C-alpha positions as a LaTeX table, in Angstrom:
\begin{tabular}{lrrr}
\hline
Residue & $x$ (\AA) & $y$ (\AA) & $z$ (\AA) \\
\hline
Met1 & $-25.25$ & $-93.45$ & 15.75 \\
Asn2 & $-22.79$ & $-90.23$ & 16.05 \\
Ser3 & $-24.03$ & $-88.43$ & 12.65 \\
Phe4 & $-27.79$ & $-87.20$ & 11.93 \\
Cys5 & $-29.80$ & $-85.84$ & 9.26 \\
Val6 & $-33.17$ & $-84.86$ & 10.73 \\
Leu7 & $-35.94$ & $-82.66$ & 10.39 \\
Gly8 & $-37.05$ & $-80.60$ & 13.35 \\
Leu9 & $-40.97$ & $-79.16$ & 13.06 \\
Met10 & $-42.08$ & $-75.97$ & 15.15 \\
Ser11 & $-45.49$ & $-73.99$ & 15.05 \\
Gly12 & $-45.60$ & $-71.39$ & 17.77 \\
Thr13 & $-47.96$ & $-69.83$ & 19.41 \\
Ser14 & $-48.08$ & $-67.02$ & 16.94 \\
Leu15 & $-49.67$ & $-69.25$ & 14.40 \\
Asp16 & $-47.16$ & $-67.83$ & 11.54 \\
Gly17 & $-46.88$ & $-71.25$ & 9.77 \\
Leu18 & $-44.92$ & $-74.21$ & 10.13 \\
Asp19 & $-41.38$ & $-73.75$ & 10.85 \\
Ile20 & $-39.17$ & $-76.75$ & 9.61 \\
Ala21 & $-35.66$ & $-76.95$ & 9.17 \\
Ala22 & $-33.41$ & $-80.05$ & 8.29 \\
Val23 & $-30.31$ & $-80.06$ & 10.65 \\
Glu24 & $-27.08$ & $-81.90$ & 10.47 \\
Phe25 & $-26.25$ & $-83.37$ & 13.77 \\
Thr26 & $-22.53$ & $-84.44$ & 14.78 \\
Asn27 & $-21.08$ & $-85.89$ & 18.29 \\
Thr28 & $-17.67$ & $-85.71$ & 18.15 \\
Asn29 & $-16.12$ & $-86.34$ & 21.60 \\
Asp30 & $-19.47$ & $-86.25$ & 23.71 \\
Ser31 & $-19.47$ & $-82.63$ & 22.05 \\
Trp32 & $-22.37$ & $-81.46$ & 19.48 \\
Gln33 & $-21.76$ & $-79.60$ & 16.29 \\
Tyr34 & $-25.06$ & $-78.61$ & 13.91 \\
Lys35 & $-25.33$ & $-77.42$ & 10.56 \\
Leu36 & $-28.33$ & $-75.93$ & 9.40 \\
Lys37 & $-28.84$ & $-77.46$ & 6.27 \\
Val38 & $-32.37$ & $-75.57$ & 4.70 \\
Ala39 & $-35.45$ & $-74.47$ & 6.58 \\
Glu40 & $-38.70$ & $-72.32$ & 5.78 \\
Thr41 & $-41.67$ & $-71.90$ & 7.13 \\
Val42 & $-45.02$ & $-73.55$ & 5.56 \\
Ser43 & $-48.28$ & $-71.45$ & 5.40 \\
Tyr44 & $-51.25$ & $-72.53$ & 6.97 \\
Pro45 & $-54.67$ & $-72.99$ & 4.93 \\
Lys46 & $-57.44$ & $-70.52$ & 6.19 \\
Pro47 & $-59.84$ & $-72.87$ & 7.55 \\
Leu48 & $-56.49$ & $-75.02$ & 9.27 \\
Leu49 & $-55.38$ & $-71.82$ & 10.97 \\
Asn50 & $-58.76$ & $-70.60$ & 12.00 \\
Arg51 & $-59.18$ & $-74.35$ & 13.75 \\
Leu52 & $-55.67$ & $-74.07$ & 15.29 \\
Lys53 & $-56.79$ & $-70.68$ & 16.49 \\
Ile54 & $-59.70$ & $-71.82$ & 18.80 \\
Ala55 & $-58.44$ & $-75.25$ & 19.35 \\
Val56 & $-58.31$ & $-74.43$ & 22.40 \\
Glu57 & $-61.93$ & $-73.97$ & 22.69 \\
Leu58 & $-62.94$ & $-77.27$ & 20.98 \\
Ser59 & $-65.11$ & $-80.03$ & 21.96 \\
Ile60 & $-62.83$ & $-83.40$ & 22.70 \\
Glu61 & $-64.06$ & $-84.71$ & 19.37 \\
Glu62 & $-63.58$ & $-82.06$ & 17.14 \\
His63 & $-59.94$ & $-81.88$ & 18.71 \\
Gln64 & $-59.22$ & $-85.85$ & 18.05 \\
Met65 & $-60.06$ & $-85.24$ & 14.69 \\
Leu66 & $-57.95$ & $-81.65$ & 14.45 \\
Asp67 & $-55.07$ & $-83.47$ & 15.87 \\
Ile68 & $-55.53$ & $-85.91$ & 12.79 \\
Asp69 & $-55.93$ & $-83.61$ & 10.17 \\
Phe70 & $-53.37$ & $-81.50$ & 11.39 \\
Gly71 & $-50.81$ & $-84.73$ & 11.52 \\
Gln72 & $-51.80$ & $-85.01$ & 7.69 \\
Phe73 & $-50.96$ & $-81.44$ & 6.88 \\
Ile74 & $-47.60$ & $-81.66$ & 8.52 \\
Gly75 & $-46.68$ & $-85.16$ & 6.68 \\
Glu76 & $-47.60$ & $-83.84$ & 3.43 \\
Ala77 & $-45.32$ & $-80.26$ & 4.53 \\
Val78 & $-42.56$ & $-83.06$ & 4.99 \\
Asn79 & $-43.24$ & $-84.73$ & 1.62 \\
Asp80 & $-43.16$ & $-81.31$ & $-0.32$ \\
Phe81 & $-39.56$ & $-80.23$ & 1.68 \\
Lys82 & $-38.23$ & $-83.17$ & 1.00 \\
Thr83 & $-39.18$ & $-83.61$ & $-2.42$ \\
Lys84 & $-38.06$ & $-79.66$ & $-3.10$ \\
His85 & $-34.86$ & $-79.51$ & $-1.50$ \\
Leu86 & $-34.12$ & $-83.29$ & $-2.35$ \\
Ile87 & $-32.94$ & $-84.26$ & 1.60 \\
Asp88 & $-32.43$ & $-87.61$ & 2.62 \\
Ile89 & $-34.04$ & $-87.21$ & 6.52 \\
Asp90 & $-33.38$ & $-89.74$ & 9.22 \\
Phe91 & $-36.47$ & $-89.17$ & 11.25 \\
Val92 & $-38.76$ & $-86.32$ & 11.56 \\
Cys93 & $-39.06$ & $-84.70$ & 15.18 \\
Ser94 & $-41.90$ & $-82.86$ & 15.16 \\
His95 & $-43.41$ & $-80.31$ & 18.34 \\
Gly96 & $-46.07$ & $-79.50$ & 16.93 \\
His97 & $-49.10$ & $-77.05$ & 17.77 \\
Thr98 & $-49.75$ & $-77.02$ & 21.64 \\
Ser99 & $-53.29$ & $-76.09$ & 21.81 \\
His100 & $-53.44$ & $-77.18$ & 25.71 \\
His101 & $-51.11$ & $-76.47$ & 28.50 \\
Lys102 & $-52.25$ & $-76.45$ & 32.29 \\
Pro103 & $-49.09$ & $-78.59$ & 33.86 \\
His104 & $-50.43$ & $-77.53$ & 37.46 \\
Gln105 & $-53.58$ & $-79.82$ & 36.07 \\
Gly106 & $-51.15$ & $-82.42$ & 34.20 \\
Val107 & $-52.09$ & $-81.19$ & 31.37 \\
Thr108 & $-50.52$ & $-80.27$ & 28.33 \\
Gln109 & $-51.19$ & $-81.57$ & 24.69 \\
Gln110 & $-49.60$ & $-80.68$ & 21.00 \\
Leu111 & $-51.64$ & $-81.34$ & 18.27 \\
Gly112 & $-49.90$ & $-83.25$ & 15.27 \\
Asp113 & $-50.95$ & $-86.99$ & 15.56 \\
Ala114 & $-47.09$ & $-89.00$ & 14.90 \\
Lys115 & $-49.48$ & $-91.74$ & 13.05 \\
Ala116 & $-51.10$ & $-89.49$ & 10.72 \\
Ile117 & $-47.33$ & $-87.69$ & 10.16 \\
Tyr118 & $-45.90$ & $-90.85$ & 9.15 \\
Gln119 & $-48.65$ & $-92.37$ & 6.91 \\
Lys120 & $-48.18$ & $-89.34$ & 4.74 \\
Cys121 & $-44.35$ & $-89.13$ & 4.87 \\
Lys122 & $-43.45$ & $-92.78$ & 5.49 \\
Ile123 & $-40.40$ & $-91.40$ & 7.67 \\
Pro124 & $-40.00$ & $-92.44$ & 11.54 \\
Val125 & $-41.45$ & $-89.72$ & 13.65 \\
Ile126 & $-40.82$ & $-88.38$ & 17.38 \\
Asn127 & $-43.12$ & $-85.93$ & 18.71 \\
Asn128 & $-45.04$ & $-85.75$ & 22.30 \\
Phe129 & $-42.11$ & $-84.02$ & 23.84 \\
Arg130 & $-43.81$ & $-82.32$ & 26.59 \\
Ala131 & $-46.15$ & $-85.41$ & 28.49 \\
Leu132 & $-43.83$ & $-87.06$ & 29.91 \\
Asp133 & $-42.19$ & $-84.08$ & 31.84 \\
Val134 & $-45.40$ & $-82.74$ & 33.09 \\
Ser135 & $-46.09$ & $-86.50$ & 34.30 \\
Leu136 & $-43.12$ & $-86.06$ & 36.72 \\
Gly137 & $-44.48$ & $-83.19$ & 38.19 \\
Gly138 & $-42.97$ & $-80.54$ & 36.03 \\
Gln139 & $-44.28$ & $-77.97$ & 33.50 \\
Gly140 & $-43.05$ & $-79.31$ & 30.21 \\
Ala141 & $-41.96$ & $-76.20$ & 29.55 \\
Pro142 & $-39.47$ & $-74.79$ & 28.23 \\
Leu143 & $-37.95$ & $-77.43$ & 25.95 \\
Val144 & $-35.45$ & $-75.78$ & 24.48 \\
Pro145 & $-32.88$ & $-74.87$ & 27.27 \\
Ile146 & $-31.11$ & $-78.46$ & 26.35 \\
Gly147 & $-30.43$ & $-77.10$ & 22.81 \\
Asp148 & $-28.50$ & $-73.48$ & 24.79 \\
Glu149 & $-26.80$ & $-76.38$ & 27.12 \\
Leu150 & $-25.51$ & $-77.66$ & 24.75 \\
Leu151 & $-25.29$ & $-76.34$ & 21.36 \\
Phe152 & $-25.36$ & $-72.39$ & 22.29 \\
Ala153 & $-23.32$ & $-72.13$ & 26.00 \\
Glu154 & $-21.19$ & $-69.27$ & 24.86 \\
Tyr155 & $-24.32$ & $-67.63$ & 25.22 \\
Asp156 & $-24.90$ & $-65.71$ & 29.12 \\
Phe157 & $-28.47$ & $-65.60$ & 27.79 \\
Cys158 & $-31.11$ & $-67.17$ & 25.52 \\
Leu159 & $-33.57$ & $-64.96$ & 24.91 \\
Asn160 & $-36.79$ & $-66.26$ & 22.47 \\
Leu161 & $-39.79$ & $-63.80$ & 21.57 \\
Gly162 & $-42.63$ & $-65.99$ & 20.22 \\
Gly163 & $-45.90$ & $-65.49$ & 21.09 \\
Ile164 & $-44.79$ & $-65.62$ & 24.94 \\
Ser165 & $-41.14$ & $-65.10$ & 26.11 \\
Asn166 & $-39.04$ & $-67.18$ & 26.99 \\
Ile167 & $-35.18$ & $-66.86$ & 28.34 \\
Ser168 & $-32.48$ & $-69.52$ & 29.63 \\
Tyr169 & $-29.64$ & $-68.99$ & 31.51 \\
Val170 & $-27.21$ & $-71.03$ & 33.69 \\
Asn171 & $-26.87$ & $-70.26$ & 37.69 \\
Glu172 & $-24.63$ & $-72.20$ & 40.43 \\
Ala173 & $-23.72$ & $-75.08$ & 37.61 \\
Gln174 & $-27.51$ & $-75.54$ & 36.73 \\
Arg175 & $-29.52$ & $-74.22$ & 33.77 \\
Ile176 & $-32.89$ & $-72.25$ & 34.73 \\
Ala177 & $-35.10$ & $-71.03$ & 32.05 \\
Phe178 & $-38.89$ & $-70.18$ & 32.21 \\
Asp179 & $-41.59$ & $-68.27$ & 30.21 \\
Ile180 & $-41.00$ & $-64.54$ & 31.33 \\
Gly181 & $-44.52$ & $-63.74$ & 29.62 \\
Met182 & $-46.24$ & $-62.56$ & 26.48 \\
Ala183 & $-44.06$ & $-61.40$ & 23.21 \\
Asn184 & $-46.09$ & $-62.03$ & 19.70 \\
Met185 & $-49.25$ & $-63.18$ & 21.14 \\
Pro186 & $-50.54$ & $-59.61$ & 22.49 \\
Leu187 & $-49.33$ & $-57.30$ & 19.46 \\
Asn188 & $-51.24$ & $-60.27$ & 17.03 \\
Tyr189 & $-54.53$ & $-60.08$ & 18.52 \\
Leu190 & $-54.37$ & $-56.35$ & 18.71 \\
Ala191 & $-53.54$ & $-56.00$ & 14.55 \\
Gly192 & $-56.24$ & $-58.46$ & 14.06 \\
Lys193 & $-58.53$ & $-55.57$ & 15.40 \\
Phe194 & $-57.02$ & $-53.87$ & 12.17 \\
Gln195 & $-57.73$ & $-57.01$ & 9.98 \\
Lys196 & $-54.36$ & $-57.79$ & 10.10 \\
Glu197 & $-52.13$ & $-60.92$ & 10.91 \\
Tyr198 & $-49.27$ & $-59.28$ & 12.22 \\
Asp199 & $-48.14$ & $-55.53$ & 12.85 \\
Lys200 & $-45.78$ & $-55.46$ & 9.85 \\
Asp201 & $-43.00$ & $-53.17$ & 10.29 \\
Gly202 & $-43.96$ & $-52.20$ & 14.26 \\
Glu203 & $-46.44$ & $-49.45$ & 12.18 \\
Ile204 & $-49.07$ & $-49.81$ & 14.39 \\
Ala205 & $-47.23$ & $-49.84$ & 17.43 \\
Leu206 & $-44.76$ & $-46.71$ & 16.31 \\
Ala207 & $-48.19$ & $-44.60$ & 16.09 \\
Gly208 & $-49.30$ & $-44.92$ & 19.24 \\
Glu209 & $-48.04$ & $-44.23$ & 22.41 \\
Val210 & $-46.81$ & $-45.54$ & 26.13 \\
Asn211 & $-50.30$ & $-45.80$ & 28.17 \\
Lys212 & $-48.68$ & $-45.10$ & 32.03 \\
Ala213 & $-52.19$ & $-46.50$ & 33.84 \\
Leu214 & $-52.42$ & $-49.38$ & 31.16 \\
Leu215 & $-48.83$ & $-50.19$ & 31.69 \\
Ala216 & $-49.31$ & $-50.85$ & 35.45 \\
Leu217 & $-52.15$ & $-52.85$ & 35.37 \\
Leu218 & $-50.37$ & $-55.12$ & 33.25 \\
Asn219 & $-47.18$ & $-54.93$ & 35.38 \\
Glu220 & $-49.01$ & $-55.83$ & 38.58 \\
Leu221 & $-50.10$ & $-59.56$ & 36.55 \\
Asp222 & $-49.54$ & $-62.14$ & 39.46 \\
Tyr223 & $-47.28$ & $-64.13$ & 37.45 \\
Tyr224 & $-44.49$ & $-61.82$ & 37.35 \\
Ala225 & $-44.15$ & $-62.48$ & 41.09 \\
Gln226 & $-43.97$ & $-66.43$ & 40.85 \\
Ser227 & $-40.64$ & $-68.06$ & 40.94 \\
Pro228 & $-39.67$ & $-70.11$ & 38.59 \\
Pro229 & $-40.32$ & $-73.18$ & 37.35 \\
Lys230 & $-43.39$ & $-71.51$ & 35.67 \\
Ser231 & $-44.70$ & $-71.43$ & 32.36 \\
Leu232 & $-47.60$ & $-69.66$ & 30.16 \\
Gly233 & $-49.66$ & $-71.00$ & 27.67 \\
Ile234 & $-53.03$ & $-69.09$ & 25.50 \\
Glu235 & $-55.43$ & $-70.16$ & 28.57 \\
Trp236 & $-52.96$ & $-67.26$ & 30.38 \\
Phe237 & $-53.09$ & $-64.77$ & 27.91 \\
Gln238 & $-56.94$ & $-64.86$ & 27.15 \\
Ser239 & $-58.12$ & $-65.31$ & 31.43 \\
Tyr240 & $-55.59$ & $-62.83$ & 32.96 \\
Phe241 & $-53.83$ & $-60.45$ & 29.85 \\
Arg242 & $-56.40$ & $-59.98$ & 27.13 \\
Pro243 & $-59.21$ & $-58.61$ & 29.66 \\
Ile244 & $-57.29$ & $-55.22$ & 30.98 \\
Leu245 & $-56.65$ & $-55.15$ & 26.98 \\
Asp246 & $-60.12$ & $-55.38$ & 26.59 \\
Ala247 & $-61.42$ & $-53.23$ & 29.16 \\
Phe248 & $-59.33$ & $-50.26$ & 29.02 \\
Asp249 & $-59.96$ & $-47.27$ & 26.95 \\
Cys250 & $-57.35$ & $-46.05$ & 24.74 \\
Ser251 & $-56.57$ & $-46.33$ & 21.56 \\
Leu252 & $-55.46$ & $-49.58$ & 19.51 \\
Glu253 & $-52.47$ & $-47.67$ & 18.83 \\
Asp254 & $-51.52$ & $-46.59$ & 22.63 \\
Lys255 & $-52.46$ & $-50.34$ & 23.64 \\
Met256 & $-49.95$ & $-51.60$ & 20.96 \\
Ser257 & $-47.23$ & $-49.14$ & 22.21 \\
Thr258 & $-47.80$ & $-50.42$ & 25.92 \\
Val259 & $-47.70$ & $-54.06$ & 25.57 \\
Ile260 & $-44.12$ & $-53.47$ & 24.02 \\
Glu261 & $-42.87$ & $-51.31$ & 26.67 \\
His262 & $-44.58$ & $-53.28$ & 29.42 \\
Asn263 & $-43.04$ & $-56.88$ & 27.01 \\
Ser264 & $-39.17$ & $-55.17$ & 26.80 \\
Tyr265 & $-39.34$ & $-53.83$ & 30.40 \\
Gln266 & $-40.59$ & $-57.32$ & 32.12 \\
Ile267 & $-37.31$ & $-59.36$ & 29.97 \\
Ser268 & $-35.07$ & $-56.32$ & 30.79 \\
Lys269 & $-36.29$ & $-56.48$ & 35.08 \\
Val270 & $-35.72$ & $-60.39$ & 34.81 \\
Ile271 & $-32.12$ & $-60.28$ & 33.27 \\
Ser272 & $-30.59$ & $-57.49$ & 34.99 \\
Glu273 & $-31.86$ & $-58.90$ & 38.46 \\
Ile274 & $-30.03$ & $-62.07$ & 37.30 \\
Cys275 & $-26.48$ & $-60.71$ & 36.06 \\
Lys276 & $-25.66$ & $-58.46$ & 38.67 \\
Thr277 & $-22.58$ & $-60.63$ & 39.00 \\
Asn278 & $-21.80$ & $-59.84$ & 35.52 \\
Ser279 & $-21.85$ & $-56.71$ & 34.02 \\
Thr280 & $-21.80$ & $-56.91$ & 29.97 \\
Pro281 & $-23.64$ & $-60.41$ & 29.63 \\
Lys282 & $-23.96$ & $-61.97$ & 26.01 \\
Val283 & $-28.04$ & $-62.10$ & 25.61 \\
Leu284 & $-28.78$ & $-64.41$ & 22.20 \\
Ile285 & $-32.21$ & $-62.49$ & 20.77 \\
Thr286 & $-34.22$ & $-65.22$ & 18.43 \\
Gly287 & $-37.72$ & $-65.45$ & 17.55 \\
Gly288 & $-40.46$ & $-63.53$ & 15.09 \\
Gly289 & $-40.89$ & $-60.61$ & 17.97 \\
Ile290 & $-37.15$ & $-59.45$ & 17.59 \\
Lys291 & $-37.94$ & $-58.45$ & 13.35 \\
Asn292 & $-40.55$ & $-56.15$ & 14.71 \\
Pro293 & $-38.27$ & $-52.58$ & 14.76 \\
Ala294 & $-40.47$ & $-51.22$ & 17.28 \\
Phe295 & $-40.40$ & $-54.44$ & 19.59 \\
Lys296 & $-36.91$ & $-54.22$ & 18.88 \\
Ala297 & $-36.22$ & $-50.87$ & 19.49 \\
Arg298 & $-37.70$ & $-50.65$ & 22.90 \\
Leu299 & $-36.51$ & $-53.78$ & 24.04 \\
Ile300 & $-32.53$ & $-53.00$ & 23.21 \\
Lys301 & $-32.54$ & $-49.87$ & 24.90 \\
His302 & $-34.25$ & $-51.27$ & 27.75 \\
Leu303 & $-31.29$ & $-53.74$ & 28.17 \\
Glu304 & $-28.38$ & $-51.52$ & 26.84 \\
Lys305 & $-27.45$ & $-50.80$ & 30.74 \\
Cys306 & $-27.31$ & $-54.61$ & 31.22 \\
Ala307 & $-26.46$ & $-56.35$ & 29.11 \\
Ala308 & $-24.77$ & $-56.46$ & 25.59 \\
Val309 & $-27.17$ & $-57.83$ & 22.91 \\
Val310 & $-26.89$ & $-60.77$ & 20.46 \\
Ile311 & $-29.23$ & $-60.63$ & 17.56 \\
Pro312 & $-27.65$ & $-63.86$ & 14.62 \\
Asp313 & $-28.36$ & $-64.22$ & 11.05 \\
Gln314 & $-31.96$ & $-64.24$ & 10.10 \\
Glu315 & $-31.80$ & $-68.43$ & 9.51 \\
Leu316 & $-31.02$ & $-68.55$ & 13.19 \\
Val317 & $-33.89$ & $-65.93$ & 14.46 \\
Asp318 & $-36.52$ & $-67.42$ & 12.28 \\
Tyr319 & $-35.81$ & $-71.40$ & 13.31 \\
Lys320 & $-33.65$ & $-71.63$ & 16.60 \\
Glu321 & $-36.38$ & $-72.86$ & 18.07 \\
Ala322 & $-37.53$ & $-75.97$ & 15.23 \\
Leu323 & $-33.33$ & $-76.53$ & 15.19 \\
Ile324 & $-33.79$ & $-77.43$ & 19.20 \\
Phe325 & $-36.85$ & $-79.88$ & 18.60 \\
Ala326 & $-34.41$ & $-81.36$ & 15.52 \\
Phe327 & $-31.78$ & $-82.17$ & 18.14 \\
Met328 & $-34.17$ & $-82.70$ & 20.95 \\
Gly329 & $-35.16$ & $-85.94$ & 19.03 \\
Val330 & $-32.30$ & $-87.11$ & 18.18 \\
Leu331 & $-30.86$ & $-87.20$ & 22.13 \\
Arg332 & $-34.58$ & $-88.92$ & 22.19 \\
Phe333 & $-33.50$ & $-91.61$ & 19.63 \\
Arg334 & $-29.82$ & $-92.21$ & 21.66 \\
Gly335 & $-31.68$ & $-92.72$ & 25.17 \\
Glu336 & $-30.22$ & $-89.62$ & 26.24 \\
Gln337 & $-31.34$ & $-86.70$ & 28.52 \\
Asn338 & $-33.67$ & $-83.89$ & 26.60 \\
Val339 & $-35.90$ & $-82.24$ & 29.58 \\
Leu340 & $-34.38$ & $-81.15$ & 32.50 \\
Ala341 & $-36.09$ & $-81.27$ & 35.58 \\
Ser342 & $-33.50$ & $-77.78$ & 37.04 \\
Val343 & $-35.78$ & $-76.27$ & 34.36 \\
Thr344 & $-39.44$ & $-77.77$ & 34.37 \\
Gly345 & $-39.43$ & $-78.56$ & 38.54 \\
Ala346 & $-39.69$ & $-82.06$ & 36.95 \\
Ser347 & $-39.00$ & $-85.22$ & 39.94 \\
Arg348 & $-36.09$ & $-86.23$ & 37.50 \\
Asn349 & $-34.63$ & $-85.09$ & 34.15 \\
Ser350 & $-35.48$ & $-86.90$ & 31.67 \\
Ser351 & $-35.81$ & $-88.63$ & 27.44 \\
Ser352 & $-38.86$ & $-87.39$ & 26.51 \\
Gly353 & $-41.16$ & $-87.55$ & 23.14 \\
Asp354 & $-43.12$ & $-90.69$ & 21.25 \\
Met355 & $-40.99$ & $-92.66$ & 19.10 \\
Tyr356 & $-43.58$ & $-93.93$ & 16.24 \\
Gly357 & $-42.33$ & $-95.81$ & 12.74 \\
Phe358 & $-39.13$ & $-96.97$ & 13.84 \\
Asn359 & $-37.89$ & $-100.43$ & 13.23 \\
\hline
\end{tabular}
């Protein structure tokens, strides 16, 4: 098959809903083209959202039940999406929601049981994209660079601002990618102190000022000195980043402003160090973080000296990761490599993902 219409499903660490993207992929002369046909984000019911927020703390039995329940939720969302948009789907490519990610211990778990999804929507499912790479000694993350390589190669850097910031680029003919640090995760945590899910229009951050002492503490975190391949999960935020925020004595507004400055500094530091030989590299920025006016303004100010920023149309900003997980499923179906060892540090490239419901 050289043409596919598939669904890509993604639940990011920001927990702002289930992203669903219907994407048509066509392969012509070993070159891939895509068309994002329709996409939307499905909000989580409050009880399910609350369970997802504490997934890392659940018992084995509670985690298994959440895995099934979340799979059923995904299957129902797929049904609703298909009915609403009157679209035929070849198969579903589900990243799910990461509950545990400790690759150095050989652990990565994404919620959203494939059998439960299939039982609800009766469409074949490809999921569990990270596990094989971790078993091969890799980070199991980031995974989207295969899409950057084959679908967005015109950009020097692909930067995504979800709960975590990650970057992808080519160095000496090899694709390199890693998690830079935090993005929306600590911002949403601080917004929660105001009984808000997120900082709408950056209002809280814009009311604060950068605290230089707090900024210095955050910039001293050991992770930033590590060389890639490297990746982050909610465990790192809870163990290292959040305790600094909680212990520091300043206003929540100042904490929010300082975190944005910290995030922007770390991102620009990485890009400026890499692109010394390219005076004006093009940086494609996607993800929810770029929709925060305070974060956007601070990041662009940091980057303006070293890069040309490209912010695409809103659909690609919101659904690039879901689109690429759809693409990863297509590559897996064709038995082609979809996870790059140059990115993850695994012993080899792999064609990753479990297939369920295929004849």
